C-alpha positions as CSV (number, residue, x, y, z in Angstrom):
1,X,2.0,12.3,11.7
2,X,4.8,13.0,14.2
3,X,4.2,10.0,16.3
4,X,5.9,6.7,15.4
5,X,4.0,4.1,13.2
6,X,5.0,1.3,11.7
7,X,4.3,0.4,8.1
8,X,2.4,-2.4,9.0
9,X,0.2,-0.4,11.3
10,X,-0.6,2.0,8.5
11,X,-1.5,-0.6,6.0
12,X,-3.9,-2.3,8.9
13,X,-5.3,1.1,9.3
14,X,-6.0,0.9,5.6
15,X,-7.6,-2.4,5.5
16,X,-9.9,-1.2,8.3
17,X,-10.7,2.1,6.8
18,X,-11.3,0.5,3.4
19,X,-13.8,-1.8,5.1
20,X,-15.8,1.4,6.4
21,X,-16.0,3.2,3.0
22,X,-17.2,-0.2,1.3
23,X,-20.1,-0.1,3.8
24,X,-21.1,3.2,3.5
25,X,-20.6,3.0,-0.6
26,X,-22.9,0.3,-0.7
27,X,-25.8,2.0,1.7
28,X,-25.2,5.2,-0.3
29,X,-25.8,3.0,-3.6
30,X,-28.8,1.3,-2.4
31,X,-30.3,4.9,-1.3
32,X,-29.9,6.5,-4.6
33,X,-31.4,3.2,-6.3
34,X,-34.6,3.6,-4.2
35,X,-35.0,7.3,-5.7
36,X,-34.8,5.6,-9.2
37,X,-38.3,5.8,-10.8
38,X,-39.4,3.4,-13.6
39,X,-42.9,2.6,-15.1
40,X,-43.9,-1.1,-14.0
41,X,-44.4,-1.9,-17.5
42,X,-40.7,-0.7,-18.5
43,X,-39.8,-3.1,-15.5
44,X,-41.8,-6.1,-16.6
45,X,-40.1,-5.7,-20.2
46,X,-36.8,-5.9,-18.7
47,X,-37.6,-9.2,-17.2
48,X,-39.4,-10.6,-19.9
49,X,-36.2,-9.8,-22.1
50,X,-34.2,-11.7,-19.4
51,X,-36.7,-14.7,-19.7
52,X,-36.3,-14.5,-23.7
53,X,-32.7,-14.7,-23.0
54,X,-32.9,-17.7,-21.2
55,X,-35.1,-19.4,-23.6
56,X,-32.7,-18.7,-26.4
57,X,-29.5,-20.3,-24.4
58,X,-31.7,-23.1,-23.4
59,X,-32.3,-24.2,-27.1
60,X,-30.7,-27.3,-28.5
61,X,-28.7,-25.6,-30.8
62,X,-26.9,-23.4,-27.9
63,X,-26.7,-24.8,-24.7
64,X,-29.4,-27.4,-24.7
65,X,-31.2,-27.1,-21.4
66,X,-34.6,-28.8,-20.6
67,X,-37.0,-27.4,-18.3
68,X,-39.8,-28.9,-16.6
69,X,-42.1,-27.3,-14.2
70,X,-42.3,-28.9,-10.9
71,X,-45.9,-29.0,-9.1
72,X,-44.3,-27.9,-5.9
73,X,-43.2,-25.0,-7.3
74,X,-40.0,-23.9,-9.7
75,X,-38.6,-25.9,-12.2
76,X,-36.7,-29.2,-12.8
77,X,-33.6,-28.8,-15.2
78,X,-32.4,-31.1,-17.7
79,X,-28.7,-31.0,-18.5
80,X,-28.4,-34.6,-19.8
81,X,-27.5,-33.4,-23.4
82,X,-26.2,-30.1,-22.5
83,X,-22.4,-29.0,-23.0
84,X,-22.3,-27.4,-19.8
85,X,-20.5,-29.8,-17.5
86,X,-18.2,-27.6,-15.7
87,X,-19.6,-25.1,-13.1
88,X,-22.9,-26.6,-13.8
89,X,-24.0,-26.2,-10.2
90,X,-23.2,-22.4,-10.6
91,X,-25.8,-22.1,-13.6
92,X,-28.1,-23.9,-12.1
93,X,-28.3,-21.5,-9.1
94,X,-28.4,-18.7,-11.6
95,X,-31.2,-20.0,-13.6
96,X,-33.3,-21.0,-10.5
97,X,-32.7,-17.2,-9.2
98,X,-34.0,-15.9,-12.5
99,X,-36.9,-18.1,-12.7
100,X,-38.1,-17.6,-8.9
101,X,-37.1,-13.7,-8.9
102,X,-40.2,-12.1,-7.4
103,X,-38.9,-8.4,-6.9
104,X,-39.4,-6.6,-10.3
105,X,-38.6,-3.2,-8.8
106,X,-35.5,-1.2,-10.0
107,X,-33.7,-2.1,-6.7
108,X,-34.9,-5.7,-7.2
109,X,-33.5,-6.2,-10.9
110,X,-30.4,-4.4,-9.9
111,X,-29.7,-7.0,-6.9
112,X,-30.3,-9.9,-9.5
113,X,-27.8,-8.2,-11.9
114,X,-25.1,-8.3,-9.3
115,X,-25.8,-12.0,-8.1
116,X,-25.4,-12.9,-11.9
117,X,-22.0,-11.0,-11.9
118,X,-21.2,-13.0,-8.9
119,X,-21.9,-16.3,-10.7
120,X,-20.0,-14.9,-13.7
121,X,-16.9,-14.7,-11.3
122,X,-17.5,-18.1,-10.0
123,X,-17.0,-19.8,-13.6
124,X,-13.7,-20.1,-15.4
125,X,-13.1,-17.6,-18.2
126,X,-13.3,-18.9,-21.3
127,X,-15.5,-22.1,-20.6
128,X,-19.0,-22.5,-22.0
129,X,-20.4,-21.8,-18.5
130,X,-18.7,-18.6,-18.4
131,X,-19.9,-17.5,-21.7
132,X,-23.7,-18.5,-20.8
133,X,-23.5,-16.6,-17.4
134,X,-21.9,-13.6,-19.4
135,X,-24.8,-13.5,-21.9
136,X,-27.5,-13.4,-19.0
137,X,-25.6,-10.7,-17.0
138,X,-25.1,-8.6,-20.0
139,X,-28.8,-8.9,-21.2
140,X,-30.0,-7.7,-17.7
141,X,-27.3,-4.9,-17.5
142,X,-27.9,-3.9,-20.8
143,X,-31.5,-3.4,-20.3
144,X,-31.5,-1.7,-17.1
145,X,-29.0,0.8,-18.4
146,X,-31.4,1.2,-21.9
147,X,-34.7,1.5,-19.9
148,X,-34.0,3.1,-16.6
149,X,-33.1,6.9,-16.8
150,X,-29.8,7.8,-14.8
151,X,-29.4,4.0,-13.9
152,X,-26.2,3.7,-16.3
153,X,-24.2,6.9,-15.0
154,X,-24.9,5.8,-11.4
155,X,-23.6,2.2,-11.7
156,X,-20.8,3.4,-13.9
157,X,-19.5,5.4,-11.0
158,X,-20.3,2.6,-8.5
159,X,-18.3,0.2,-10.8
160,X,-15.3,2.9,-11.2
161,X,-15.1,2.9,-7.4
162,X,-15.7,-0.7,-7.0
163,X,-12.7,-1.4,-9.3
164,X,-10.6,1.1,-7.6
165,X,-11.3,-0.7,-4.2
166,X,-10.5,-4.0,-5.5
167,X,-7.4,-2.6,-6.8
168,X,-6.3,-1.3,-3.2
169,X,-7.5,-4.4,-1.6
170,X,-5.2,-6.6,-3.7
171,X,-2.1,-4.4,-2.5
172,X,-3.5,-4.8,1.1
173,X,-1.5,-8.1,1.4
174,X,0.8,-8.2,4.5
175,X,2.5,-11.0,6.2
176,X,2.0,-10.7,10.0
177,X,5.5,-10.2,11.3
178,X,9.3,-10.3,11.0
179,X,11.4,-8.7,8.3
180,X,9.5,-9.9,5.5
181,X,6.2,-8.4,7.1
182,X,8.0,-4.9,7.2
183,X,9.6,-5.2,3.6
184,X,5.8,-6.4,2.2
185,X,4.5,-3.3,4.0
186,X,6.9,-0.8,2.6
187,X,6.2,-2.1,-0.7
188,X,2.6,-2.1,-0.1
189,X,2.4,1.5,0.7
190,X,4.4,2.7,-2.3
191,X,2.1,0.4,-4.7
192,X,-0.5,2.4,-3.3
193,X,1.1,5.7,-3.7
194,X,2.2,4.7,-7.2
195,X,-1.4,3.6,-8.0
196,X,-2.9,7.0,-7.0
197,X,-1.2,8.5,-10.3
198,X,-4.1,6.8,-12.6
199,X,-7.5,8.3,-12.2
200,X,-6.2,11.0,-9.6
201,X,-9.5,12.6,-8.9
202,X,-11.4,9.6,-8.1
203,X,-8.3,8.1,-6.1
204,X,-7.9,11.5,-4.3
205,X,-11.8,11.2,-3.2
206,X,-11.3,7.9,-1.9
207,X,-8.1,8.8,0.2
208,X,-10.1,11.5,1.5
209,X,-12.9,9.3,2.5
210,X,-10.4,6.6,4.0
211,X,-9.0,9.2,6.3
212,X,-12.4,10.8,7.3
213,X,-14.8,8.1,7.4
214,X,-12.4,5.4,8.6
215,X,-11.3,7.7,11.5
216,X,-7.6,7.4,10.5
217,X,-5.5,10.2,8.9
218,X,-4.5,7.6,6.4
219,X,-3.0,10.0,3.9
220,X,-1.0,11.7,6.5
221,X,0.4,8.3,7.6
222,X,1.2,7.4,4.3
223,X,3.0,10.4,3.8
224,X,4.9,10.3,7.1
225,X,6.2,6.8,6.2
226,X,7.3,8.0,2.6
227,X,9.0,11.1,3.6
228,X,11.6,9.2,5.8
229,X,14.5,9.5,2.9
230,X,12.5,11.8,0.0
231,X,15.6,13.5,-1.1
232,X,18.5,11.4,-2.9
233,X,21.8,11.5,-0.8
234,X,23.8,13.1,-4.1
235,X,21.5,16.1,-3.9
236,X,22.6,17.3,-0.7
237,X,25.6,19.3,-2.5
238,X,23.5,21.1,-5.3
239,X,23.8,24.5,-3.8
240,X,23.5,26.3,-7.1
241,X,20.7,23.9,-8.6
242,X,17.4,25.8,-10.1
243,X,14.4,25.4,-7.8
244,X,12.8,23.8,-10.8
245,X,15.3,20.9,-10.9
246,X,15.5,20.5,-7.2
247,X,11.7,19.8,-7.3
248,X,12.0,17.1,-9.8
249,X,14.4,15.3,-7.7
250,X,11.9,14.9,-4.8
251,X,10.8,11.3,-3.8
252,X,8.4,10.4,-6.7
253,X,5.9,8.4,-4.9
254,X,5.6,11.2,-2.3
255,X,3.8,13.7,-5.0
256,X,0.5,11.9,-5.4
257,X,0.1,11.1,-1.4
258,X,0.9,15.0,-0.7
259,X,-1.5,16.1,-3.4
260,X,-4.1,14.0,-1.9
261,X,-3.6,15.2,1.6
262,X,-5.0,17.7,3.7
263,X,-3.4,21.3,4.2
264,X,-2.2,20.0,7.4
265,X,-0.2,17.0,6.0
266,X,1.3,19.5,3.6
267,X,2.2,21.8,6.4
268,X,3.5,19.3,8.3
269,X,5.9,18.0,5.4
270,X,7.0,21.3,5.0
271,X,7.9,21.6,8.8
272,X,9.8,18.5,8.7
273,X,11.6,19.3,5.6
274,X,12.8,22.6,7.0
275,X,13.9,21.1,10.4
276,X,15.9,18.4,8.6
277,X,17.5,20.4,5.9
278,X,18.4,23.3,8.4
279,X,21.5,21.1,9.2
280,X,22.7,20.8,5.6
281,X,24.5,24.1,5.2
282,X,24.0,26.0,2.2
283,X,21.0,23.6,0.6
284,X,18.0,24.3,2.7
285,X,17.4,27.8,0.8
286,X,17.3,26.3,-2.4
287,X,15.0,23.2,-1.2
288,X,12.6,26.0,0.2
289,X,12.5,27.6,-3.1
290,X,11.9,24.1,-4.9
291,X,9.3,23.2,-2.3
292,X,7.5,26.8,-2.9
293,X,7.8,26.3,-6.7
294,X,6.6,22.4,-6.7
295,X,3.7,23.3,-4.5
296,X,2.5,26.2,-6.5
297,X,-0.6,25.2,-8.6
298,X,0.4,27.5,-11.3
299,X,4.0,25.9,-11.5
300,X,3.5,22.4,-10.8
301,X,2.6,21.6,-14.5
302,X,5.6,23.4,-15.7
303,X,8.1,20.9,-13.9
304,X,9.9,19.4,-17.1
305,X,13.4,19.4,-16.9
306,X,16.2,17.0,-18.1
307,X,16.6,13.9,-16.0
308,X,19.5,11.9,-15.6
309,X,18.7,8.4,-16.9
310,X,19.1,8.2,-20.8
311,X,18.3,11.8,-21.6
312,X,14.6,11.3,-20.5
313,X,12.7,14.2,-19.7
314,X,10.9,14.0,-16.2
315,X,7.6,15.8,-15.3
316,X,5.9,15.8,-12.0
317,X,2.1,15.5,-12.1
């Protein structure tokens, strides 16, 4: 953390580490899914329910799709009177997958469910094709959750982590070079840090995974970049200020990063703070008390003092 590193490099490290986490997460999910046990008749019932849903959606009063069995295998689909015009190729691929899917294991049906989810994303929201695909996806997903013990809980955790990764990925957009690239990188780091305030436990777990699995001390790098100017200039003369009040004025986006960091990162943070503030006469003892107060578990939730904007009350979490 003491070495020089640009915000662009931190963002690039986050991208690489995130790829490592995604691959490991996928492997772990597949491994757990193979341990799921379900009776063959239960799995057959799930697939039968999906076929019934296809028949329902293909009816003339719904989406009016004709099916004709092909002697060479598979089905020939007739959309001549169907309202499904937009995204028709997507619907055709989905129906072909369902009608020819031969893996009726829990893992196989889960793979089909994820593929249907991909097809949903390829249709325009609110379109007939989107409604059609959502009904197919929901039927299979709901059946798996209802019929297979433990499947719902496992996929819930997977979905939460997937959403978090997508959120982070959407922030890891960086123009390659120049001043605009540096500004974009700094903004990205602040957004990443700020986003960690939501769903704190999950985000802390992911940050730790990014650091350990990705081979980069990502939490330390982010904290190192954000601590460059953590205390407002006007605070340097606050000799008589209570420790609780000073703690509130520490740079807000730094808090979730430090909370998610290792003890080494926090220790380095305190070392840098002490060195920098020792040159500010009369302030470092107060800041030291503030840091001791702020990093105490029993006191952190008590940080609630009047702020300076419109009489609002600030609380550091």
